Steps between C-alpha positions, in 0.01 A plus 500: 500500500813353342491169319721323755238579765235339281669159492516306823835382633405145391420621149831687483688184606312295241569767235873481573503119465292481181700787346822303559340203325394717205848653462777337705836666554772419248867482592581449131348837402569663836139608554280473805180302513163672512504437877778758538416761765523796258281329239248398766489858628435623144218247458335605826545871431350484151218245533235770479190382316639145479500455880160330509583243232846433641351450848239265351774305320702467819191387693426242229858376522468461878168314463662257254787449745264456795717745694707810431699415186823617667445243778471213253801270468710617203467157336119529503487850355548402136184289488292775658652760266414285196138468617490875564634566152232281341202636694608842628329695220526877474625537856797268437576674169497836677736375770747371240477824298569712810802288593638515145452875454677583826778250438578627153526862609761425767832665410701181564280302264510770230881511524521122462292530181734766364233769508571864568365613838261770384136569444371406154385857439611741348771302316283196439616153409532370147267210433537272201236535231219258563213362301269803471232284338419377851321834547274448196205366706518807723514734201208316336276570802503865409512798731289424803698740720474875507771664287741734672464866398 
């Protein structure tokens, strides 16, 4: 069963509306919002193991609204979204992560950021050196995992 068959039509409508609130379209940067049809299709096609939490988040959003979120007056959506953000927990965090990951792999968005349209492997991307001391607590724990041969 594909992910878009696992979300109800109401949930898909609510997903589109909340996604647009998370990342609205920008004329200045010439990028679509996260409610764009191609980005929404990517979200639905790749939900996979996150489907349950995303569905739970959308149901929570609808409960807070007292109706399907998409049916709520646009002026009332912000208040409901703020409450959802405060009390949505892991389900809300998963919904936001899914929207962000699909948005930032859209070719139009990558172009607007000046990134080359390619997979990160095999060329890789150069990352600036960070503070490697942040890994000290992990190293101090010792080897609790099986070593590769």
